[in-house]
MILOGU-842356 format. One line per 3 residues: number of its first residue (from 1); their letters; for each residue x, y, z of C-alpha. Coordinates in nm, 2 decimals. Layout:
BEGIN
NUM> a> X:Y:Z ~ ...
END
This chain:
BEGIN
1> niq> -3.26:1.54:0.01 ~ -3.43:1.28:0.22 ~ -3.34:1.01:-0.03
4> qlq> -2.98:1.13:-0.04 ~ -2.96:1.11:0.34 ~ -3.11:0.77:0.34
7> kvk> -2.86:0.66:0.08 ~ -2.57:0.79:0.29 ~ -2.71:0.62:0.60
10> tqi> -2.73:0.29:0.41 ~ -2.37:0.33:0.29 ~ -2.25:0.40:0.64
13> lna> -2.44:0.10:0.78 ~ -2.30:-0.12:0.51 ~ -1.95:0.00:0.57
16> fti> -1.99:-0.06:0.95 ~ -2.13:-0.41:0.88 ~ -1.84:-0.50:0.65
19> yit> -1.59:-0.38:0.90 ~ -1.74:-0.56:1.20 ~ -1.77:-0.88:0.99
22> yfi> -1.40:-0.83:0.90 ~ -1.30:-0.77:1.26 ~ -1.49:-1.07:1.39
25> sgc> -1.35:-1.29:1.12 ~ -1.00:-1.20:1.23 ~ -1.09:-1.30:1.59
28> vng> -1.25:-1.63:1.49 ~ -0.95:-1.73:1.28 ~ -0.70:-1.65:1.55
31> cik> -0.54:-1.36:1.37 ~ -0.65:-1.07:1.59 ~ -0.28:-1.01:1.65
34> nhi> -0.26:-0.89:1.29 ~ -0.55:-0.64:1.33 ~ -0.53:-0.26:1.34
37> fdd> -0.67:-0.24:1.69 ~ -0.44:-0.49:1.86 ~ -0.16:-0.38:2.09
40> ggy> -0.35:-0.06:2.19 ~ -0.34:0.11:1.85 ~ 0.04:0.09:1.80
43> mka> 0.13:0.19:2.15 ~ 0.33:-0.13:2.22 ~ 0.64:-0.20:2.02
46> esl> 0.66:-0.57:2.11 ~ 0.89:-0.75:1.87 ~ 0.87:-0.49:1.60
49> kkk> 1.05:-0.16:1.62 ~ 0.80:0.12:1.63 ~ 1.04:0.37:1.48
52> nri> 1.07:0.16:1.17 ~ 0.70:0.11:1.10 ~ 0.59:0.24:0.76
55> ydw> 0.24:0.34:0.85 ~ 0.13:0.55:1.15 ~ -0.23:0.52:1.28
58> rsv> -0.35:0.79:1.04 ~ -0.22:0.61:0.74 ~ -0.37:0.29:0.86
61> vkr> -0.71:0.45:0.90 ~ -0.67:0.59:0.55 ~ -0.59:0.24:0.41
64> hrg> -0.90:0.09:0.57 ~ -1.12:0.38:0.45 ~ -0.99:0.33:0.10
67> yiv> -1.06:-0.04:0.10 ~ -1.42:0.01:0.24 ~ -1.50:0.28:-0.02
70> aal> -1.38:0.05:-0.29 ~ -1.58:-0.24:-0.15 ~ -1.90:-0.02:-0.13
73> nrs> -1.85:0.10:-0.48 ~ -1.77:-0.25:-0.61 ~ -1.46:-0.10:-0.77
76> efy> -1.25:-0.33:-0.99 ~ -0.92:-0.44:-0.83 ~ -0.73:-0.40:-1.15
79> dfr> -0.76:-0.14:-1.43 ~ -0.59:-0.26:-1.75 ~ -0.61:0.08:-1.91
82> qqa> -0.47:0.28:-1.62 ~ -0.19:0.03:-1.55 ~ -0.08:0.02:-1.92
85> lre> -0.07:0.40:-1.95 ~ 0.11:0.44:-1.62 ~ 0.37:0.17:-1.71
88> cek> 0.43:0.33:-2.06 ~ 0.48:0.67:-1.90 ~ 0.71:0.54:-1.64
91> cqe> 0.93:0.36:-1.90 ~ 0.95:0.69:-2.10 ~ 1.07:0.87:-1.79
94> qrn> 1.33:0.61:-1.73 ~ 1.47:0.68:-2.07 ~ 1.46:1.05:-2.03
97> yrn> 1.19:1.14:-2.27 ~ 0.81:1.19:-2.28 ~ 0.61:1.12:-2.59
100> pve> 0.24:1.22:-2.56 ~ 0.17:1.09:-2.91 ~ 0.28:0.74:-2.81
103> lrr> 0.05:0.76:-2.50 ~ -0.25:0.87:-2.71 ~ -0.18:0.60:-2.96
106> lsk> -0.17:0.34:-2.67 ~ -0.49:0.48:-2.53 ~ -0.67:0.42:-2.86
109> eld> -0.52:0.07:-2.88 ~ -0.66:-0.01:-2.54 ~ -1.01:0.05:-2.66
112> nef> -1.00:-0.27:-2.87 ~ -0.69:-0.46:-2.77 ~ -0.58:-0.67:-2.46
115> iis> -0.25:-0.52:-2.35 ~ -0.06:-0.64:-2.04 ~ 0.11:-0.36:-1.85
118> ria> 0.40:-0.55:-1.70 ~ 0.54:-0.90:-1.66 ~ 0.85:-1.01:-1.47
121> vsv> 1.04:-1.31:-1.61 ~ 1.24:-1.50:-1.36 ~ 1.53:-1.67:-1.54
124> tnq> 1.71:-1.83:-1.25 ~ 1.71:-1.86:-0.87 ~ 2.09:-1.84:-0.86
127> csl> 2.22:-1.52:-0.71 ~ 2.56:-1.37:-0.63 ~ 2.42:-1.26:-0.29
130> kcr> 2.23:-1.43:-0.01 ~ 2.01:-1.17:0.15 ~ 1.83:-1.25:0.47
133> dcn> 1.53:-1.04:0.39 ~ 1.51:-1.11:0.01 ~ 1.15:-1.04:-0.09
136> nlm> 1.16:-1.32:-0.35 ~ 1.28:-1.57:-0.09 ~ 1.59:-1.68:-0.28
139> pyc> 1.77:-1.81:0.04 ~ 1.48:-2.06:0.09 ~ 1.53:-2.23:-0.25
142> kek> 1.63:-2.59:-0.20 ~ 1.79:-2.64:-0.54 ~ 1.95:-2.39:-0.78
145> yvi> 1.76:-2.38:-1.11 ~ 1.82:-2.23:-1.45 ~ 1.54:-2.22:-1.70
148> gid> 1.63:-2.33:-2.05 ~ 1.62:-2.06:-2.32 ~ 1.38:-2.26:-2.54
151> eqi> 1.12:-2.31:-2.28 ~ 1.16:-1.95:-2.16 ~ 1.09:-1.81:-2.50
154> kdi> 0.81:-2.06:-2.56 ~ 0.64:-1.94:-2.24 ~ 0.66:-1.58:-2.34
157> kki> 0.53:-1.66:-2.69 ~ 0.24:-1.84:-2.53 ~ 0.13:-1.53:-2.33
160> lsy> 0.17:-1.32:-2.64 ~ -0.06:-1.56:-2.83 ~ -0.34:-1.44:-2.59
163> ada> -0.23:-1.07:-2.54 ~ -0.18:-0.81:-2.81 ~ 0.12:-0.66:-2.64
166> iin> 0.32:-0.63:-2.32 ~ 0.42:-0.28:-2.23 ~ 0.72:-0.37:-2.01
169> lei> 0.89:-0.70:-1.97 ~ 1.13:-0.72:-1.67 ~ 1.40:-0.98:-1.64
172> igg> 1.48:-1.08:-1.28 ~ 1.65:-1.36:-1.09 ~ 1.82:-1.44:-0.86
175> epf> 2.08:-1.23:-1.03 ~ 2.00:-1.22:-1.41 ~ 2.36:-1.14:-1.51
178> vyk> 2.46:-1.49:-1.40 ~ 2.22:-1.64:-1.65 ~ 2.44:-1.75:-1.93
181> qlp> 2.16:-1.76:-2.19 ~ 2.06:-1.40:-2.12 ~ 2.20:-1.28:-2.46
184> kll> 1.97:-1.52:-2.65 ~ 1.67:-1.42:-2.44 ~ 1.74:-1.05:-2.50
187> qyv> 1.78:-1.11:-2.88 ~ 1.43:-1.24:-2.88 ~ 1.25:-0.99:-2.65
190> lne> 1.43:-0.69:-2.82 ~ 1.32:-0.80:-3.16 ~ 0.97:-0.88:-3.06
193> eri> 0.76:-0.57:-3.15 ~ 0.47:-0.66:-2.92 ~ 0.71:-0.61:-2.62
196> rfv> 0.74:-0.23:-2.60 ~ 1.00:-0.20:-2.33 ~ 1.25:-0.43:-2.15
199> eit> 1.40:-0.39:-1.80 ~ 1.67:-0.59:-1.62 ~ 1.70:-0.56:-1.24
202> tng> 2.05:-0.64:-1.11 ~ 2.23:-0.61:-0.77 ~ 2.53:-0.48:-0.96
205> tvl> 2.78:-0.74:-0.83 ~ 2.83:-0.91:-1.17 ~ 2.97:-0.73:-1.47
208> pct> 2.80:-0.83:-1.80 ~ 3.02:-0.98:-2.08 ~ 3.10:-0.79:-2.40
211> elt> 2.83:-0.97:-2.60 ~ 2.57:-0.89:-2.34 ~ 2.68:-0.53:-2.30
214> kll> 2.62:-0.46:-2.67 ~ 2.26:-0.59:-2.64 ~ 2.21:-0.38:-2.33
217> sdp> 2.27:-0.06:-2.52 ~ 1.95:-0.11:-2.72 ~ 1.72:0.20:-2.67
220> klc> 1.43:-0.03:-2.58 ~ 1.61:-0.16:-2.27 ~ 1.69:-0.01:-1.93
223> vlv> 1.91:-0.16:-1.65 ~ 1.81:-0.10:-1.29 ~ 2.10:-0.13:-1.05
226> sdy> 2.00:-0.20:-0.68 ~ 2.19:-0.01:-0.42 ~ 2.22:-0.22:-0.10
229> gev> 2.46:0.02:0.08 ~ 2.78:-0.13:0.21 ~ 2.70:-0.48:0.09
232> nse> 2.75:-0.40:-0.28 ~ 2.85:-0.03:-0.27 ~ 3.18:-0.08:-0.45
235> rdk> 3.07:-0.33:-0.71 ~ 2.75:-0.17:-0.81 ~ 2.92:0.16:-0.86
238> kty> 3.17:-0.02:-1.09 ~ 2.89:-0.19:-1.28 ~ 2.69:0.14:-1.31
241> qyl> 3.00:0.32:-1.45 ~ 3.08:0.04:-1.69 ~ 2.73:0.04:-1.83
244> ken> 2.73:0.42:-1.86 ~ 3.05:0.42:-2.05 ~ 2.90:0.16:-2.29
247> hvc> 2.60:0.38:-2.36 ~ 2.35:0.17:-2.17 ~ 2.04:0.33:-2.02
250> vry> 2.10:0.26:-1.65 ~ 1.93:0.38:-1.34 ~ 2.00:0.35:-0.97
253> lgn> 1.73:0.20:-0.74 ~ 1.77:0.38:-0.41 ~ 1.67:0.08:-0.20
256> trw> 1.91:0.09:0.09 ~ 1.62:-0.03:0.31 ~ 1.35:-0.29:0.23
259> ias> 1.00:-0.36:0.34 ~ 1.02:-0.66:0.58 ~ 0.81:-0.92:0.41
262> ggi> 0.90:-1.20:0.65 ~ 0.98:-1.57:0.61 ~ 0.79:-1.87:0.48
265> drr> 0.58:-1.94:0.79 ~ 0.20:-1.92:0.75 ~ 0.03:-1.63:0.92
268> kks> -0.31:-1.78:0.95 ~ -0.49:-1.47:0.83 ~ -0.87:-1.47:0.75
271> rlr> -0.98:-1.46:0.39 ~ -1.11:-1.11:0.44 ~ -0.78:-1.00:0.59
274> ity> -0.59:-1.14:0.28 ~ -0.84:-0.96:0.05 ~ -0.78:-0.63:0.23
277> eyf> -0.40:-0.67:0.21 ~ -0.40:-0.79:-0.15 ~ -0.61:-0.47:-0.23
280> hcp> -0.32:-0.26:-0.11 ~ -0.03:-0.47:-0.24 ~ 0.17:-0.36:-0.55
283> ark> 0.17:-0.73:-0.66 ~ -0.18:-0.71:-0.79 ~ -0.07:-0.43:-1.02
286> dcr> 0.28:-0.49:-1.15 ~ 0.45:-0.79:-0.99 ~ 0.31:-1.08:-1.21
289> tly> 0.61:-1.32:-1.24 ~ 0.66:-1.58:-1.51 ~ 0.86:-1.88:-1.38
292> kgk> 0.87:-2.24:-1.51 ~ 0.56:-2.20:-1.73 ~ 0.34:-2.05:-1.45
295> lyv> 0.24:-1.69:-1.41 ~ 0.25:-1.60:-1.04 ~ 0.09:-1.30:-0.87
298> cgr> 0.43:-1.20:-0.73 ~ 0.80:-1.30:-0.70 ~ 0.75:-1.48:-0.37
301> apv> 0.49:-1.72:-0.49 ~ 0.72:-1.94:-0.71 ~ 0.93:-2.03:-0.41
304> lde> 0.63:-2.10:-0.19 ~ 0.49:-2.32:-0.47 ~ 0.81:-2.52:-0.50
307> lgl> 0.82:-2.57:-0.13 ~ 0.47:-2.72:-0.15 ~ 0.31:-2.45:0.07
310> lan> 0.04:-2.34:-0.17 ~ -0.27:-2.56:-0.14 ~ -0.47:-2.40:-0.43
313> rss> -0.42:-2.22:-0.76 ~ -0.52:-1.87:-0.65 ~ -0.16:-1.76:-0.66
316> yld> -0.08:-1.86:-1.02 ~ -0.20:-1.94:-1.37 ~ -0.05:-2.25:-1.54
319> irn> 0.04:-2.11:-1.88 ~ 0.17:-2.43:-2.03 ~ -0.15:-2.62:-1.97
322> mkn> -0.38:-2.35:-2.11 ~ -0.56:-2.43:-2.44 ~ -0.44:-2.28:-2.76
325> nki> -0.76:-2.08:-2.79 ~ -0.71:-1.70:-2.79 ~ -1.05:-1.61:-2.65
328> igr> -1.04:-1.87:-2.37 ~ -0.68:-1.79:-2.29 ~ -0.74:-1.41:-2.28
331> nll> -1.04:-1.46:-2.05 ~ -0.84:-1.67:-1.81 ~ -0.56:-1.40:-1.80
334> kkf> -0.81:-1.13:-1.74 ~ -0.98:-1.33:-1.46 ~ -0.64:-1.39:-1.31
337> ymn> -0.55:-1.02:-1.31 ~ -0.89:-0.93:-1.16 ~ -0.86:-1.17:-0.87
340> rya> -0.92:-1.03:-0.53 ~ -0.75:-1.30:-0.33 ~ -0.42:-1.49:-0.34
343> ecc> -0.32:-1.77:-0.10 ~ 0.05:-1.66:-0.10 ~ -0.05:-1.35:0.09
346> dyc> -0.09:-1.57:0.40 ~ 0.29:-1.61:0.39 ~ 0.38:-1.25:0.35
349> dys> 0.38:-0.93:0.56 ~ 0.45:-0.68:0.28 ~ 0.11:-0.52:0.28
352> tdk> 0.01:-0.55:0.64 ~ -0.08:-0.25:0.85 ~ 0.22:-0.30:1.08
355> vyw> 0.49:-0.37:0.83 ~ 0.82:-0.21:0.89 ~ 1.16:-0.12:0.73
358> vks> 1.47:-0.33:0.75 ~ 1.82:-0.26:0.63 ~ 1.87:-0.40:0.28
361> giq> 2.12:-0.67:0.18 ~ 2.19:-0.82:0.52 ~ 2.37:-1.14:0.43
364> vk> 2.30:-1.49:0.56 ~ 2.61:-1.65:0.69
END
């Protein structure tokens, strides 16, 4: 009992030391304004609307407690098995079925194989809308860019040369339905057995052509239509109905409000602060984005990189420059997924304690 008490005391002391170090680091780096205890524990609204904040003080305490416990237990930031099984189960639910046999088979495969749960493939930064609060920063793109189909397929093949499978490959933009080479890309990913499921996320403002619609009806694929309220309410309903009539698996994304990730200005957060926010960010789990031969930690990072704002490579892995050695490539991918820090988080508010909701789809004039 005495040993157990001593162990608990040591853990509490370590947790207190970590938190004090974390707090002081925030002060030293001039980012105390981002800390949980500034503005009197959420008593001042300042420039943010208190009623739209996502986390109350209890939720914030819970977030910090979770991070400290993980730090004390030296928990891994990414669990390949857990993420793969969750992604497979989610894809089954999207398609209105549940197959325990498939999940058990996947669980056995994960014992010996390297399987990536999810990758988003960004095919273009062209979009039919210009949303002010776009999480992927499309309005900040200086030049419109479309990735050639050959290099797109080559990049996916390069990743599959290191990984045994990808559970879910999501195609995003911009707006993916404006990508003219989408049918050719779909022909490849739908015929690739190592890619188990395919998703396309669209804002519903562009109707797919007949050739594309036939490919979309493949049982392996699901189309996610974003609902931005009055901005696209008529067009997305029309697209949704059109896809339904053509036997396409289609689902509505009820996202009439977004998390305010902010613009491209640097927040000047401490490294410990970024590590804490990255721990809580969904990006470290399922937002890895393939764009122009680089695998980024999230959909914002490609634009930040093109704008020359990223000073180091913590936010991406250069796939095209990796050696054609399966063991080396696989280890690099695993290391990238297990990272605890990404520089791009210093240009984002998505996972801060004081993040708030905004109305989705507000257009830039």
